[in-house]
C-alpha positions as CSV (number, residue, x, y, z in Angstrom):
1,M,105.9,104.9,66.3
2,L,106.7,101.2,66.3
3,E,110.3,101.9,65.2
4,E,110.7,104.1,68.3
5,L,109.3,101.4,70.5
6,E,111.9,99.0,69.1
7,T,114.7,101.3,69.8
8,R,113.6,102.2,73.3
9,W,112.7,98.7,74.4
10,S,115.2,96.1,75.8
11,R,114.8,92.8,77.4
12,S,116.4,94.2,80.6
13,L,113.8,96.9,80.9
14,K,112.2,96.9,84.4
15,W,108.5,97.1,85.0
16,E,109.0,100.6,86.6
17,D,110.5,101.8,83.3
18,Y,107.6,100.7,81.2
19,S,105.5,103.6,82.5
20,T,107.9,106.1,80.9
21,L,107.8,104.1,77.7
22,C,104.0,104.1,77.7
23,D,103.9,107.8,78.3
24,R,106.2,108.4,75.3
25,M,104.0,106.1,73.1
26,T,100.9,108.0,74.2
27,E,102.5,111.3,73.3
28,M,103.6,110.0,69.9
29,R,100.1,108.7,69.2
30,T,98.6,112.0,70.1
31,E,101.1,113.9,67.9
32,L,100.4,111.5,65.0
33,R,96.7,112.0,65.3
34,Q,97.0,115.8,65.4
35,E,99.4,115.9,62.4
36,R,97.2,113.7,60.3
37,G,94.0,115.4,61.4
38,V,92.4,112.3,62.9
39,K,89.5,113.3,65.1
40,N,88.8,111.6,68.4
41,P,85.8,109.2,68.6
42,R,82.5,110.6,69.5
43,M,79.8,109.3,71.8
44,L,76.2,110.0,72.7
45,C,76.0,111.0,76.3
46,R,73.2,109.2,78.2
47,H,72.9,112.1,80.6
48,C,72.3,115.0,78.2
49,D,71.6,113.2,74.9
50,E,74.4,115.3,73.3
51,I,77.3,114.0,71.3
52,H,80.7,114.6,72.9
53,E,84.3,113.9,71.8
54,M,86.0,111.2,73.7
55,I,89.7,111.3,74.7
56,P,91.6,108.1,74.0
57,G,93.1,106.4,77.0
58,P,96.8,106.1,77.5
59,V,98.9,103.4,75.9
60,T,99.1,100.5,78.4
61,I,101.9,98.1,79.2
62,R,99.9,95.2,77.8
63,S,99.5,97.0,74.5
64,V,103.3,97.6,74.4
65,L,103.8,93.9,75.0
66,F,101.4,92.9,72.2
67,A,103.1,95.5,69.8
68,L,106.5,93.9,70.6
69,R,105.0,90.5,69.8
70,K,103.6,91.8,66.5
71,R,107.1,93.2,65.6
72,G,108.7,89.8,66.3
73,L,110.6,91.0,69.3
74,L,108.8,88.6,71.6
75,T,107.7,85.0,71.0
76,D,104.2,83.8,71.9
77,E,105.7,82.1,75.0
78,E,107.6,85.2,76.0
79,L,104.5,87.3,75.6
80,K,102.5,84.9,77.7
81,Q,105.1,84.8,80.5
82,M,105.6,88.6,80.5
83,D,101.8,89.1,80.6
84,V,101.5,86.9,83.7
85,E,104.5,88.7,85.3
86,W,103.0,92.1,84.6
87,R,99.6,91.1,86.0
88,R,101.3,89.9,89.2
89,Y,103.5,93.0,89.5
90,R,100.5,95.3,88.7
91,S,98.3,93.6,91.4
92,K,101.1,93.6,94.0
93,H,101.9,97.3,93.6
94,R,98.3,98.4,92.9
95,L,99.1,100.0,89.5
96,D,96.9,100.9,86.6
97,G,97.4,99.6,83.1
98,S,100.1,102.2,82.3
99,G,102.1,101.4,85.4
100,R,101.0,104.4,87.6
101,A,99.8,104.1,91.2
102,R,96.0,103.8,91.3
103,A,94.4,106.6,93.2
104,E,91.9,105.6,95.8
105,Q,88.6,107.0,94.7
106,P,85.6,107.6,96.9
107,V,82.4,105.8,95.8
108,E,80.7,109.0,94.5
109,A,83.8,109.7,92.3
110,T,83.3,106.4,90.5
111,A,79.8,107.2,89.5
112,D,79.1,108.7,86.0
113,P,80.0,112.4,86.1
114,P,77.4,114.9,85.1
115,C,77.8,116.6,81.7
116,S,79.5,119.9,81.5
């Protein structure tokens, strides 16, 4: 997975293109988990006192940046600078962590959903 990240990433990559990269990394993580038989985490639901399987969230742009740092493709200073740039870009364009437009949610949609 990290090898693929290294081949797909370049310093000239625009923030808009990171979303596609994050999608691919999320797909790869899902495939790896399925191939290796890794089960999703479980949680105790406070609504019904039952245990439910959780679905991991998508790979975020920040996690990609930290992975690039771990592989030695970014220095600490570059990581810090890109992290600040990403936060500004994300805020300006109202994006989620994976670079997708945030949907406006009504107040009742943000409350805890009932168990199914």
